[in-house]
N, C-alpha and C positions, 0 to 999 in steps of 0.2 A: 496294532502295528507289526505285529509278527504275520497276522494272514496277509497284510499287504504287501509286507515284501515279499513273501512265498508267492503272492499272484505275481508280482512283477518280475520274481526270477523264474518263473516258468515261462510269463509271456515271451522274455528274452532267449530262455530256450528252444522257443519256439521259432523263433527270428533266427536263431543263430543254425537250428536244424533246415531253415529254409534257405537259407544262403548254402549251405553246401549241396545242394539239390542245382543240377543246371539241366536247362528245358531245351531242346533242340527242335525246329519245329521243321518238319520236310528237311530230313538230314540230306547231306551229299550220299550217291552213292555209287559203285562201278560196275561189273557186268555183272548180270544177276541169268540163271538158269530159266526163270517165270515172268510171267509180267501177272500171276493170278496172289501171289503176295505183295501187297503195297505198303512201306510204312513210313507216317507220318509226321511220329514224333518220338524224340528219344529222351530217359529223363535217365538221368547220371547223377548218382549218391554215394557216400561212404558203403550203403549198406546194400545195395544193389544198382543193376542194369536194368531197365523198363522199358520195352520195345511195344509203340503200340503200332496200331495198323489195320489192314481191312484183309480178307478175301476174299475175289471175284471169281464168279461164275454163273453159266445161266441157272435160273430156277428149274429144282430138282435136282441140278449136279450136283455131287458133292467136292469139299476140299479136305484134307487134312495135314494134320500137324503134328511130326512126332515128338513124343515125350524125349528122342533120344539126342535133340536138336542141344548143339551147342555154339557160343560166337567163341572165335580162335583172334588171340591179340597180334596184329600186325609187327609189334616191334618185341616183345616177350616169348611170341608162341605161345602163351597159354590157352585152355582151354578152359571157358565158363562154363558151366551146367547152369541146363532150364531147370527153374525150381518149379514154376509153379504157372498157372495161365488162366485168364478169365475172359468170359463171352465163348470161350469155346472149349471142349471138353479134348485134352490131348490124345493122338492115337485114335479118332474118333472121326466117321464120315460124316462129315457137317453140312447138311444141303442147304442149296443154295434158297432163299425166300423167291417172291415175286420182286424185291429189291436190288435183286442181283448179287449181294455182299452179306458177309457177317465181320463184323467187328471182334478184335482182338488186343487181349495184353499181354506180353510176355515176359516174365520177370528171371533174371539171369542172376548170377552173382556177383559182387563189385567185380569191377572191372580195374587192372592194376594203373591206375596215372601215364606209367610209360606208353601206355597203348593209346594212341591218337584215332585209330581206326576199329575197325574188326571186321571179322567175315562170319556171316549167320549160315548156319551147315545144317542139314537135318541128319546127317552121320549114319545116310541109309545103307544098305549094302549093294555093290555097284554102282555108288554114284547116283542112284535113280531122284535122289531126295533134291526140295527147294534148295539151293544155294543162292546169296544175296553177298557180292563181296565189298569189299571196303566203304563199309557204312564208315561213314567220319564222324568222331565223336567230339568236334568241334564246330562253331559256330561258324559260318564262312561268311570273311568280309566281303560283302557286296562293292566293287570297285567298277561298276559298269555305269558306261554312260547317261543310260536311259532306266528310269524306273516306271513300268504300267503296273498299275493296280487293277486289277480285275475280280469284281464282286457279283453277284449273282444270286437267283432264285429259280427253285425248280415250281410251275405250279402242277399237282394232280399226277404226279408220276412217278413211283416209287422207280423204277428202272434206272432212272436216271442220278443212281448213285454213285457213278462216277465219269468226269470229263477227261477228253482226252486234248492236249494242248501240245502244237508243233508248229513250225515255219510250214506255208504252206507249200505243197508239193514235197512234203516228205513222205517217205513211204513205212507205216508204223511195223512193214515186214520186218524192215531191213536196219532200222535207224532207231534211238530210243527218244519216248516221247515223254509230257509230262503230265503225272496223273494226279486230278483235283479230285478230291470226295468232296461231295455233297452230304451235309449233315444236317436232318430235320428242314428238309428243303434249302438248304442257303449253304453259299459257296465263296471260298476268297482265294486270290492268288497274287502276289508281287511277284512280276515276271522285271530279270533285271539281264539287259542284253547291254550290247556295245554297239549295235546296226538297228537302222529303221529297216524293216524286212515285213513281208506279209505273214501274220500268224493264221490258225485257223484253231476253233475248240468247237467239240462236239461231245457226244454223247457215246460211252465204250460199250453201252448196249445196243445201240444202234448200229454201231460198227461191225459188232459180232452178227449182226443179224443180216448182213452185207448192205446196208443201205443207211445214207447217215446226212443230213443236211449242217453241212457247216458255217461257223460265224466267223465272217472275217475281219479283220483289221490289221492295222500297220502298228507296229510296236514303237511305242514313242511316247515320252512323257505326258502322264496321265491316266486317266480314270476311267474305266470301262463297266459299266453297269448291265446287267444282262435279265431276261424273264425268260426261260427256257418253258416250252409247254409241250410236244410231243412233234415228231415230223408231219402230222397234220396240220401244225398249227405255226405259223412263221414266226419264230422271237424276237421282241423288243432289245432295240439295241439302243442304247445313249453314251454318248462320248464326249469328254470336253478337253479330245484332244485335236489339234488342227486338222492333219491328214484324216484319219479318221471321221472326223466330222464332214469331214469333205467328199471323202468316198459315200459315206453314210446319203449322203445329201444327192449325189448323181445317180446314186440306186435306187433311190426313192420316186425320183424327179423320171426316170426310164422307166420303173416301174408302172408311175401312173400313163407312161405315155405311150406304153407298151404290151407290157405283159399284162396288166390287170385286166383291160380288157379283152383277152384273148382266155385270161382264167376265166374269165365270169361267162364266158360264151361257151365254154368248153363246157363250164357245170351244168348250165341251162339245156343243152342239147343232152348230156349225161340223165338229169333230172326228168325230163323227155322221154329218154327212152332210145334216144336216136344217135348211137354211136356205132352199134354191130346191129347189123342183119338179124332177123328170126334163123338163119340158117345158123350163123354164130354164137346167138345167145342159146342156142340147142345144145352145140358144141361144148358151151360152157356148163352146162346142166348136165351134162351126159357125165364131164369132166371132173365133179365134185361128188358124181355117185359112182366113180371111177373103184374095182375092185384091188387092182394090180399095177404094177408098172407097165406092163405090155399092153393092158385094154388104156390108161393113157397116152403111153405113144402114140397107138393107131388115132386116138383122139387126136394128140399133137399135129400129127403126119395130115388127116381131115384139114384142120384148122390151117395149117399152112397151103393146103391145095386150095382152099378158097381163098385166102388171100392171094397166091398167084393170080386165080380168076378174078380177080378185085370183086367177091360176093363178100368180102369179108365184113365191111365197113356200110355205113350205107350211103346215097350220094350227098346229103348235108355235111355226114363228117367228111367226106374226102373233099369237097369244097372249102372246110375249116382247115383241113390239114395244109391246100393251098395257101389258104390265107396265111396261114402261121407263117410259113415258109418266106413268104412275102415281110410280113411285120418282121421277121429278126432280120430281113437281111437290111430291112430300113433302119432297124435297131444297129444292125453292125457299123452302119456307113456316118448313123448318127455319134455312137462311141469312135469310132476313129476320127471323126473331127474334134472331139473332144482330146482324145490324145494328142493328135499333132498341135492343136492351138492350147496344150496346158502341159509343157513339158517338164511337171514336177512327178515328186515321187507317186503321187496318185495315178499321173497318166501313163506313169511306168511300170504300176500294180496293172492297170487293165490290160495294158499291152501282154504282160506275161499271163494273165489270167487266162487271156483270150488263145493262146497260142499253145497253154496248157492244154486247153478244153479241145482245141482245133480237128474236126476231121474232115478240113475242106480238099479242095480242088488245088492245084500248083497254081493258079490265078490267085486265090486267097493266102496262099503262101509267100507268093510274092508281093503282095500288097504287107504284108506285114514284115518282111526284111527289108523293103522302103522305108518302112513307117520307122524301126530302128536304124537303119543307119543313117536317115536326113535327120532325126529330131534327137535319139537320145543315145549313139555310139558314142561319143564326146561326154557324157552325162554319169554321173553317180557312179566311177570307174569301181570302186569298191563295195560296192551295195551289188547283196545276193541275187537283186534280182538281174541287172545288169549284167552278174558274171551266166545267170542262167540263158540271159539273151541270147550272151556271145555262143553258148553251148549249144544253145537250140539253133540257130542259124547254120553252122558249124556242121549240125545231126542230117540236116537238109542235103549237103553233099554226101550224106549215104546213102547210094542210090545203085543199080545197077550199071555198070560203067564207070561210077567213080574210084575212088580212094579210101581206104581205109583210114581210121584214125588211130595213132599212135598211141601208146599207155605205159606206163610201168606198174607192178605190182606186182607186191610179194608172194612166194609159195608158205606153204604150210610150215616151213621151218625158219621165217622169214628172209629167206633169201629174194633181192630185185631182179625180175624179169621184164626186160623192155621187148614188146610183141615185134617190134619189124626186126629186132635180132634171133628171137627163135623163130622167124619164119622165112629169112633173105632167102631165096634162091627159090624157094619149094613154094606148091602150090599148098596154098592154107584153108582150114576153116576155124575160123574164127569161133567160139561156143560159149556165148554168154548164157547160163545156167543159172539155178539154185535151188538149194535141196529142198523147197517147200513147194516150188514149181513141178508137179507132176508132168507135167506135158512136157516140159524144158528135159526134163529126167529119163523119159520115155524116146523123146529125140535121141539124147547124148549116147544111148544104149543102143539105139538103133545104128550108131555109125561106129560102135566097134568093129564088126567082121569088114566094113570097107578100109578100115586104119590098118586091122592087120593086115589086107590084102597089098596095100599099096604105102605100107610106110617104109618099105626099104625101096620105092621107086620115086621117093620125093615129094610125098604127101606128109602132109606133118597137122595135126591139130591143136590147140591151144584152148583151153576151159579157165573159164573165170566164174567162181560162184559167189552169187549176192546173197551175204549174210550177215546176220547179228552176230551171231555166235562162231568163234571157228570150226568149234566141237562139230558143228551142225554139216558143215561142209568135208569135215575128216569123215564122219559117217556114211554120209551119203558115196565117198569115194571107195571107201572100204564094200559097199553092199552091191556101190552096182558096178566095181572094178573098172575102173575108167584106167585104161594103158597109158596115157596121155598126161602131159605136163597140165597140172591145172593150179590159176592161182586163185588167189583169195581178196574179193573188196568188200572189204569192213564195214561196215556203215555207210557205205556211199561214198567211202572216202577219196577216191581218184573219180567221183561222177563219173564213171564210165558209162553206165548205162546211161545219162543225159547227153552224153556227147553222142551217142549211138542212137538218140533219137526213142530209148525206149523206158525212157524213166518210168513208167507206170506199170510194167509189167517182168514177170520174173525174169525174159531172157530173148535171145534170137538167136541167129546162129546164120555166117556169112563165109562165103567160098569166094577167096581170093585166088588170082592168078600170080604165077612168077614177080609178075612186074606190081604186085600190090591192087592192081584193080580188080574190084567186086564183078565176081560173074554172076551170083544166084545171092538173096536173101530167102534164109527159112527154108533151104531147098530140101528134100527127103534123102533119104539115105541111097534109094537106087538114084534120084538124078545125081546126087554129086558124083556116084560111081558111073554114070555117062557122062560127066565131064573129064572125069579122071583117065578115062579109056581115050580121051580125044587127046589130053593133053601130057599123059604121062605112057603114051604108046612106045612101046621096046623099038 
């Protein structure tokens, strides 16, 4: 009897101990200095705080976590030491395998119950370590209107160890995204949102390699089931939600009607070796054997010359390209009819997707502006897609002879500045740039001598940096030494790039006269100087 009571007592102690442990899946976090570290679970008990996560990087690249890492309590200011790690060795170069990731567990000292959130800091000299701020130690209550459950599997592709989830059209260079780990070939995530809007999901490794195949869907109550393979094989997608189901149906219908026959014909030409001419094939072989960049550039030059002369591709392939253009035209007409006759969120999504991808003529721009104004302008007013379409329509007025679009944004001290007030009565260069955009920064640097020569004659430059972190802008300004006012567009808060029609890029420059009329778009420093000589002559 005594043994039975002892066993029961031990069992009850286990239950009590378990009750003292709180587990938080996908903890909410604030700003961070890296996307290399991702936390997917926090375990809190009276004896320790345990962070579980993954390190991500390219195969054969390394990532290291410092033994000096601490957690800093947001309420108490206390520092909680890192006691041990599993899965990795601290202060060690952890090389990535073909899976692009390494899982880890970090055990810290127990956290004071008054600290409802903590900061992770490697505490390296110069602030060069990883930092993840505001790791919340409470389960977030989901009071959103929409719950979309996403689950799936990855087949024979270890590189797909991490998926990126974000609203469609989001630029991950400047805006946060959701990281979904893939474990043992499976993934699952619960998306809670307030509005039905398009999302896209794709592999982080593909995005890092510069090409990806996104899975698009509309956030709505329901379930999404996916099977992912690689970029060479299309994913399998199933949904029990009405909007996404209709979108998938339309995509299958148009694929069967327009795209699959084209794809099959191109594959046949490729198999029969009827795409490149013998001269172009020979250049490809030489390119594979090229010994240095100079030799490769010379081969590229010869290939470009063949294209100019119409000798790069076979007659059969040129006929196929002409046929493709005709088929895409018919596809666009078919889709436009659907958009016009089905004024639903699916129709609005197809319209939005088309203008995001469009690289067409003024005639096609007019077609889509008319579709929006006649069918959708008075519908779905609070939907992000409608908001995007309004910005897109306005952005088409950004052209030589048009007027600049006004906006208000903060400087690095948080002081708000309105563009129109800063440039009133002056010839101005509006410089949209980003710390991560090399061409943008080279353009900005080239304007410094022009600015210094004409700033006292009525010329002004206002820069705006598109960033995820204010420090990135601060460091770039300090390095490049821009002498003019620079404002901060943090996480696309003001949608300035969308309004100016350059949402997919790092930036652009716009020269405007004293009345706000656009004189030139993306002018060189020399072209700006020529304009200033005309407009600001003594």
